[in-house]
One Martini backbone bead per residue (centre of mass of N, CA, C, O) as a GRO file, in nm:
protein
  178
    1UNK     BB    1   3.250  -3.465  -8.952
    2UNK     BB    2   3.344  -3.780  -9.086
    3UNK     BB    3   3.250  -3.999  -9.362
    4UNK     BB    4   3.241  -4.285  -9.498
    5UNK     BB    5   3.064  -4.436  -9.739
    6UNK     BB    6   3.034  -4.714  -9.577
    7UNK     BB    7   2.893  -4.557  -9.329
    8UNK     BB    8   2.644  -4.406  -9.450
    9UNK     BB    9   2.434  -4.617  -9.547
   10UNK     BB   10   2.355  -4.754  -9.272
   11UNK     BB   11   2.254  -4.487  -9.149
   12UNK     BB   12   2.035  -4.430  -9.356
   13UNK     BB   13   1.877  -4.692  -9.314
   14UNK     BB   14   1.816  -4.653  -9.014
   15UNK     BB   15   1.663  -4.391  -9.042
   16UNK     BB   16   1.440  -4.492  -9.238
   17UNK     BB   17   1.338  -4.721  -9.047
   18UNK     BB   18   1.274  -4.525  -8.797
   19UNK     BB   19   1.097  -4.350  -8.997
   20UNK     BB   20   0.775  -4.435  -8.989
   21UNK     BB   21   0.631  -4.159  -9.120
   22UNK     BB   22   0.817  -4.034  -9.348
   23UNK     BB   23   0.925  -3.719  -9.270
   24UNK     BB   24   1.258  -3.696  -9.233
   25UNK     BB   25   1.219  -3.743  -8.922
   26UNK     BB   26   1.275  -3.764  -8.568
   27UNK     BB   27   1.090  -3.864  -8.311
   28UNK     BB   28   1.059  -3.960  -7.997
   29UNK     BB   29   0.899  -4.228  -8.052
   30UNK     BB   30   1.111  -4.334  -8.260
   31UNK     BB   31   1.363  -4.332  -8.081
   32UNK     BB   32   1.249  -4.515  -7.841
   33UNK     BB   33   1.187  -4.767  -8.053
   34UNK     BB   34   1.471  -4.804  -8.115
   35UNK     BB   35   1.744  -4.998  -8.248
   36UNK     BB   36   2.052  -4.993  -8.177
   37UNK     BB   37   2.348  -5.059  -8.217
   38UNK     BB   38   2.396  -5.357  -8.035
   39UNK     BB   39   2.088  -5.354  -7.909
   40UNK     BB   40   2.025  -5.073  -7.818
   41UNK     BB   41   1.811  -4.929  -7.568
   42UNK     BB   42   1.619  -4.635  -7.503
   43UNK     BB   43   1.483  -4.427  -7.302
   44UNK     BB   44   1.288  -4.153  -7.289
   45UNK     BB   45   1.477  -3.969  -7.127
   46UNK     BB   46   1.726  -4.004  -7.307
   47UNK     BB   47   1.593  -3.914  -7.574
   48UNK     BB   48   1.522  -3.631  -7.476
   49UNK     BB   49   1.813  -3.540  -7.427
   50UNK     BB   50   1.919  -3.589  -7.712
   51UNK     BB   51   1.726  -3.389  -7.847
   52UNK     BB   52   1.827  -3.135  -7.696
   53UNK     BB   53   2.118  -3.155  -7.807
   54UNK     BB   54   2.059  -3.226  -8.143
   55UNK     BB   55   1.838  -2.995  -8.184
   56UNK     BB   56   1.959  -2.728  -8.346
   57UNK     BB   57   1.674  -2.599  -8.477
   58UNK     BB   58   1.427  -2.639  -8.278
   59UNK     BB   59   1.189  -2.847  -8.409
   60UNK     BB   60   1.140  -3.132  -8.231
   61UNK     BB   61   1.349  -3.281  -8.416
   62UNK     BB   62   1.543  -3.518  -8.619
   63UNK     BB   63   1.755  -3.485  -8.849
   64UNK     BB   64   1.991  -3.631  -9.032
   65UNK     BB   65   2.241  -3.459  -8.934
   66UNK     BB   66   2.168  -3.480  -8.635
   67UNK     BB   67   2.175  -3.787  -8.627
   68UNK     BB   68   2.474  -3.829  -8.688
   69UNK     BB   69   2.569  -3.700  -8.423
   70UNK     BB   70   2.410  -3.880  -8.231
   71UNK     BB   71   2.540  -4.152  -8.321
   72UNK     BB   72   2.829  -4.081  -8.251
   73UNK     BB   73   2.775  -4.043  -7.953
   74UNK     BB   74   2.656  -4.321  -7.884
   75UNK     BB   75   2.899  -4.480  -7.988
   76UNK     BB   76   3.112  -4.359  -7.799
   77UNK     BB   77   2.973  -4.432  -7.533
   78UNK     BB   78   2.954  -4.737  -7.583
   79UNK     BB   79   3.260  -4.790  -7.623
   80UNK     BB   80   3.338  -4.685  -7.346
   81UNK     BB   81   3.188  -4.889  -7.183
   82UNK     BB   82   3.324  -5.144  -7.293
   83UNK     BB   83   3.616  -5.062  -7.214
   84UNK     BB   84   3.539  -4.999  -6.886
   85UNK     BB   85   3.431  -5.293  -6.855
   86UNK     BB   86   3.649  -5.479  -6.696
   87UNK     BB   87   3.455  -5.747  -6.622
   88UNK     BB   88   3.231  -5.794  -6.841
   89UNK     BB   89   2.918  -5.757  -6.708
   90UNK     BB   90   2.734  -5.509  -6.833
   91UNK     BB   91   2.847  -5.326  -6.606
   92UNK     BB   92   2.889  -5.029  -6.393
   93UNK     BB   93   3.089  -4.900  -6.165
   94UNK     BB   94   3.232  -4.652  -6.001
   95UNK     BB   95   3.527  -4.698  -6.101
   96UNK     BB   96   3.461  -4.725  -6.400
   97UNK     BB   97   3.320  -4.448  -6.427
   98UNK     BB   98   3.561  -4.272  -6.329
   99UNK     BB   99   3.732  -4.359  -6.584
  100UNK     BB  100   3.534  -4.287  -6.826
  101UNK     BB  101   3.434  -3.985  -6.814
  102UNK     BB  102   3.702  -3.829  -6.886
  103UNK     BB  103   3.705  -3.947  -7.185
  104UNK     BB  104   3.430  -3.755  -7.233
  105UNK     BB  105   3.480  -3.472  -7.055
  106UNK     BB  106   3.412  -3.574  -6.742
  107UNK     BB  107   3.480  -3.415  -6.438
  108UNK     BB  108   3.404  -3.602  -6.154
  109UNK     BB  109   3.298  -3.656  -5.861
  110UNK     BB  110   3.246  -3.912  -5.657
  111UNK     BB  111   2.980  -3.817  -5.531
  112UNK     BB  112   2.842  -3.752  -5.808
  113UNK     BB  113   2.868  -4.035  -5.923
  114UNK     BB  114   2.695  -4.174  -5.715
  115UNK     BB  115   2.440  -4.007  -5.778
  116UNK     BB  116   2.417  -4.090  -6.075
  117UNK     BB  117   2.376  -4.387  -6.021
  118UNK     BB  118   2.128  -4.367  -5.838
  119UNK     BB  119   1.949  -4.214  -6.059
  120UNK     BB  120   1.992  -4.463  -6.292
  121UNK     BB  121   1.952  -4.701  -6.136
  122UNK     BB  122   1.804  -5.004  -6.082
  123UNK     BB  123   1.721  -4.996  -5.780
  124UNK     BB  124   1.774  -4.901  -5.463
  125UNK     BB  125   2.077  -5.070  -5.427
  126UNK     BB  126   2.214  -4.994  -5.677
  127UNK     BB  127   2.577  -4.982  -5.803
  128UNK     BB  128   2.487  -5.026  -6.106
  129UNK     BB  129   2.518  -4.993  -6.463
  130UNK     BB  130   2.403  -4.997  -6.771
  131UNK     BB  131   2.443  -4.912  -7.087
  132UNK     BB  132   2.184  -4.738  -7.117
  133UNK     BB  133   2.239  -4.580  -6.851
  134UNK     BB  134   2.504  -4.455  -6.942
  135UNK     BB  135   2.385  -4.293  -7.170
  136UNK     BB  136   2.205  -4.131  -6.980
  137UNK     BB  137   2.426  -3.999  -6.811
  138UNK     BB  138   2.582  -3.866  -7.049
  139UNK     BB  139   2.341  -3.705  -7.153
  140UNK     BB  140   2.313  -3.532  -6.902
  141UNK     BB  141   2.597  -3.410  -6.923
  142UNK     BB  142   2.554  -3.299  -7.210
  143UNK     BB  143   2.325  -3.108  -7.129
  144UNK     BB  144   2.489  -2.941  -6.937
  145UNK     BB  145   2.690  -2.847  -7.152
  146UNK     BB  146   2.488  -2.711  -7.340
  147UNK     BB  147   2.381  -2.509  -7.132
  148UNK     BB  148   2.650  -2.380  -7.066
  149UNK     BB  149   2.719  -2.276  -7.353
  150UNK     BB  150   2.463  -2.103  -7.388
  151UNK     BB  151   2.460  -1.933  -7.124
  152UNK     BB  152   2.785  -1.852  -7.150
  153UNK     BB  153   2.871  -1.823  -7.445
  154UNK     BB  154   3.033  -2.094  -7.540
  155UNK     BB  155   3.265  -2.188  -7.744
  156UNK     BB  156   3.460  -2.442  -7.840
  157UNK     BB  157   3.734  -2.263  -7.843
  158UNK     BB  158   3.650  -2.148  -7.531
  159UNK     BB  159   3.664  -2.408  -7.385
  160UNK     BB  160   3.677  -2.488  -7.030
  161UNK     BB  161   3.698  -2.766  -6.853
  162UNK     BB  162   3.723  -2.658  -6.556
  163UNK     BB  163   3.476  -2.474  -6.560
  164UNK     BB  164   3.271  -2.689  -6.633
  165UNK     BB  165   3.326  -2.882  -6.395
  166UNK     BB  166   3.225  -2.692  -6.178
  167UNK     BB  167   2.941  -2.660  -6.287
  168UNK     BB  168   2.857  -2.959  -6.300
  169UNK     BB  169   2.907  -3.026  -5.997
  170UNK     BB  170   2.699  -2.824  -5.896
  171UNK     BB  171   2.450  -2.940  -6.034
  172UNK     BB  172   2.474  -3.226  -5.910
  173UNK     BB  173   2.451  -3.136  -5.617
  174UNK     BB  174   2.171  -3.015  -5.641
  175UNK     BB  175   2.024  -3.269  -5.747
  176UNK     BB  176   2.092  -3.445  -5.489
  177UNK     BB  177   1.922  -3.247  -5.291
  178UNK     BB  178   1.620  -3.293  -5.422
   0.00000   0.00000   0.00000
């Protein structure tokens, strides 16, 4: 990942402002109270997933360089949401989500996508998710990918998208049955 100098300073300032205890790292409570660029706020569950994905040294917090990767991820997911929110409603329906997820590397079945929306949308009969909920969905899929790569000892250059897709869809099917 490369950053231009003009991109680095605002990220450093955001990190320092969010690091309330000035420890040089971000803890869960700091991440969940943060206001991300674009006014995005993430719930505790999403922040917990992001920490599991990006806490590479398993310290229980997010250091600055881990944070840079986390922010790039959140930014990519957020931009993907905005791009695929075809009706510009600020929400994403099943068809929009089915178009967006493959662009992020997640080939998901329609049934599993419906289950993902049900699990993350607010309201019993809601069939749409908001931006922050989409980040939560993709974070969950990212966590599945992280677990897959660690468990199967798969390095990035050995990663086979179709093998992962089968694994991910199996996990989602199991989750929907619980």
